N, C-alpha and C positions, 0 to 999 in steps of 0.2 A: 244671424237674424238682424234685419234692419231695425235699429232703435228709433221708434217713432216719437219718443219723448225727448225732444231736443231742447226744451226749455226748463229752467228751474221750477220747482213746485209741481212737477208732473204735467206741465202744460204741453200738449202735442201741437203740431203745426195747425191742426184743424180747430184747436181751441183759441187760437190767436185771431183777434179782430184787427185787420189791417186798416189803420186810419192814417195812411201815408199819402204824400203827394205822388203816388205811384210806386210800385204796382198796387192796384186796387183789387178788391174782391171780385171774382169772376162769377157771373151768373151760371147756374147749373146747365142751362140750355147751351151756353157757349162751350162749357167743358164737354158736354155730350157731343156737340158738333165735331169737336176735335177727335173723337173716337171713331169717326167714319173711316172707311178704308182709304188708304192713300191711292190716288190715281196717277196715271201718266201725266206729268206736267207739260208734256208736249202734245197731249191729245185733246180731242174735242170736248170731253167732259170737263177737264180742268178749264178749258177756254170759256165754257159756259159759266162756270163758277167765278172765274176771274172777271168776266164781263159784268156779271151781276154785282159783284163786290165793288168794282171800281165805279159803277154807276151809282150805287148807294153812297159811296164815298163822296162823289161829287154833289149829291143831294145834301149831305151833311155839311160839306164845305159851302153849300149854296152858290154853286157856279155851274154854268153850262159847259165849262171847260173839262176836258178829260182829266181823270186822276190816275195816278200810278202807285202801285204798291211796291214797297221796298222791304226785302227781308233784312232787317236791321233795326236798331233802336231809333228813337227820335233824333239822336245825334247824326245818324246816317243821313236822315232827311235834311238836316241842317247843312251838312257838308255838301250834299247833292245840290241844294239850292244855291249855295255860294260858288262852288267850284265850276258849275256849268254855265253861270251867267256873267261872271266877272273874270277877266283875264289877268294873269300875273302882271303886276306893274300898274294896273288900273286902280282907281280909288273906290273904297267902299266906306260908308259911314256906319259904325256900329254903336248902337245905344247900349251902354253898359251901366246897369244898376243892380247887378246881381251875378250869380255864377253862370247863368245861361246866356246872358248878354255878353259876358266875358268869353264864353265858349265860342260864340259866333265870331268874335274878333280873333281868337286863337286859330280857328279854322281858316279864316281868311289869310292870316299870316303864314300858316302852314303851306298855303298854295301860292305864296309869293305875291299876294295882293297887298296893295298899299292901304292898310287898315287904319282909318281915322277913328279915334274914340270920342264919343259924346258921353262924357261921364255924368252920371246922375247919382245923387246920394242914395245909398241903400235904404230902402224903406219908403222912398218917394218914387213918383212916376215922371217920366219925361213929358214935357208939354209940347203941343203942336208948334208953339212959338219957338221953342228951342230947335226943333227940326227945321223950321223955316229959316231961322237965322244961320244955321250951319250950312244949309244948301245955298243960301244967298252968298255966303262967304267963300264958297268953293264950287264953281260951276263944273269942275272936272269929276265930281262925285258921280259914279255910275249907278250905285245902288245904296240903299240903306237897309239895315237889319234891325228889327224890333221884336223883342220877346213880349208877346201879349200878356202872358201870365208868368211872372217870375216867381217860381216856387221857392227859391232860396230866401225870399223876403216877404212873400205874401202880398205882392203888389200887382195890380192889373194896369197895363198901359192903355191909354185912350186911342185904340187903333182905328176907330171910325173917324174921329176928329183928325188924326194924323193923315188918314186917307184923303180927306178933303184938301189938306195942304199939298199932298203929293201930286194931286191932279195938275198943279201949276208947274211941275218940274218933269224933266225927262228921266230922272233917276228911277230905277226899279224899286218897288216897295216889297220887301221880303219880310214875311211875318212868321214867327214861330208860334203855333197854336197847339203845341204838344200837350200842354196841361190845361187847355181851355176849350178846345173844340168838343162840343156836346155838353158843355157845362156852363158856358158863357156865350155872349152874343158874338158870333163870328159869321159874317156875311161877305164872302170873298168878292162877289160881284159888286155889291152895294158899297163896300168899303174901298174898292179900287185896289185890292191887293194883287200884285203881279205874281208872286210866288208864295204859296202857303203850305206849311208843313205841319204834320201832326204825328202822334205816336199811338200805339194800340192800348197801352196799359194804364191810361189816366181816366179821363171822363168817359171814354168809349167802353171801358171796363172789359177789355179783352186781355189775354195774357201778354206779357212783354215779348218783344222780338220782331214786331212789324211796324212799319211807318208808312206814311202816304204823303204824296206831294201833288200839287196842281199848279199849272202855269197859265198865265194870260198869253195872248198873241204877242204882245211886246216882249214878254219874257222869252218866248220861243225864238223870236228874232235874235235876241241876245245869245241864246244857246247856239244858234246857227253861226253866229259871228265869233264865237269863242272856240279856240282850238282845244279839243278835249285833253284834259290833263288828269283825268281819273278814269280808271278802267271799270271797276265794279259798279260805280255810281254814275256811269255815263248816261245822260238823259237822251242823247241821240240814239243809243242802243236800245234804251227802254221804249222810245217812240217807235223805232223800227219793228221791234218784236211785238209791241202792242197793236200795231196796225195789221199784223198777220191775221189770217182767217183759218183756224181759230186764233185769237190773240194769245200771246205768250209773254213771259218775262225773259230778258236776255240770258239770265243765268238761273240755275235751279232755285226755285222759291221754296219757302216753307209751305207745303201743301196744307198741312194741318192748321197752321196759323191763318191761312187764307180761309179755311172753313170757320175758324173762330171769329175772324173779322167779319165775315159774311153774316154770321148769326148775331154778333154784337151790334152791327149796324142795323139789322132788322129790328132788334129790340129798341134801338134809339128811335127809329122811324115809327114804330108802334106806339111808343110813348108820346111822340111828337116833339120836335125840336124846341118849340116854345115852352111846352110843359116841362121838358127836361131842364132847360135853362132856368125856368122859374123855380124848380125844385132845388137846384144848386144854389140859387141866390137866397132862397129861404133858409137853407142849411147854413150858409155863410153868415147871414144876419143873426140866426139863432146862436151860432158858435161865438160870434163877437159878443153878444149879450151875455152869454154864459161865462166867458172869460172875465168880463167886467164884474159879474156877480160874485165870482170867486176872489175878487180883489187883485186880479192879475193885470199886467200891462201889455197891451198890444205892441208889436214891434213896428208894423207898417202904419203909415198915415192912414187913418180910417177912411178918409175921403177917397182913397184909391185902393182900398183893400180888395183882395182877390175874392172871387166867387167860389173858388175851389180849394183854397188852402189858407189857413190862418196861422200866422207866426206870432208866438207869445214869448215874452221875456221870462226867463227862469228866475224865480225869486232869489234874492241874495241869501247866501249861506247854504244853498242847496246845490249839489252837483248834478250834472246831466246824467251821469251814470246811476246815481241813486234814484233820481226822479223817473227817467224813462225805463230804467231797469225794473223798478217796482211796478210801474203801470203795465209792463209786459209780463214779467215773471209771476207776479202775485195776482194781478187783476185781468190779465189776458188781452190787453190793448196795446198795440204797437204804434208808437208815435215816432215822428222823425226828429232828428237833432238839427242843430245849426250847421251851416257850411262856412268854410273859410274862416274869417275873423269872428263869425257869429257862433262858431263851434263852442259848445259849453255855455253859451249865453242865451240861446233861444231854443224852444221846441216848436215843432210845426204839426198842425192837425190837418190832415188831408180829408176834406169832405167832398169827395168826388166819386162818380161812378154809381154803383148800386147802393146808395145810402139813403136813410130816412131818419126820422126822429128816434127810432129804436137804437141805431148805431150811435147816435149822438148822446142819448141817455147813458148807454153803457160807457162811452168814452169819458163823459164828464163825471160819471160816478167814479171811474178809475182815477181820474185826475184829482177829484176832490178827496177821495180816501187816501191817495198817495200823499198829497200835500198836508193833510191833517196828520197823517202818520209821521211825517217828517217835521212836524211842528211849525209849518208855515202859515196855516190858516186854522180857524176855529170851527167854521161851518162847512163840513164836507159835502153837504147836500145842496148848497146854494146854486151850483152850476146845473144840477139836474132839475131843480125847481124852475130855473130860468128857461131851460129847454122846454119843459112842459108848458110854460106860459107862452112861449114863442109858437108852439104848435097847436094851441087850443083854438 
């Protein structure tokens, strides 16, 4: 018999509140949508669902350009963006201020692209001036990659301001909005983004395993001029299949995840993009205030802190295993740890997707009780009190 009690203290999976920078809690409507019968992915019915879903996706991206679904994680979309627009040997500028900026650069290197690194101190954001200086210094750069929301550090890059700079250059503007689309301001058309990618399991609050991409006319010109060096992630194949009647994907898609994305995007549009972004920003502001109320220190520069994840330094004398293990096993709240050199030094609170003050109250109650139990603070309720003030 399957053992449902997978956590210490008798906590089942259903008892755990996910406060991670993905995956996030999935709305019951989305889970129900996945239970629909699987249809022929080469038939008219799936074509209708695919059309509706990609049209909704473009509305959330805020672009008149067509969007494409990819059965894969956000990393698949990142690789699709780079491998199809920049040829081996050509130069790409990768902004690296965290694990996912680093990932963009590794993807480029894997495809034989001349990856130039624009290094930014972890916890800070790249500035438009730095982008401008880098492009002025090397006119051979064909594209730049920017991670809008770096979940490893809790930093948001100024993608709108960078877009204004990019209008003065021929280089393509590639932006990862995997953990920001639907939770922060992303306007592909207004910001001048040439290639924008996202994932299902973050602010869109769908299950993991699906990604999406949209391209400008300039980006498609680049695609047509680059000899395809990827099979599964070939955008020419995606466009050819997508132009069929009914539209298809080039290879077998996850039909059930398409249902999930369709329903999740409908929920986004029902709430309204501006309302949803405002809700995420309020949660971020409340989280930062609660962190301070507990006497903890933020990792990221507050001036560029993320709207969807808050990174916090673990107090000295406390181990990550004791802290996050207790919040999860004893109090039922799953937090994320640090990555790379931040492992064991920070924890991260994901406040994205279907969250409100209720989830934040539970989260900061768990954090406060854990820290008091470990002897790090005296007032376990300071964070909760701060959350209530933020939402009054």
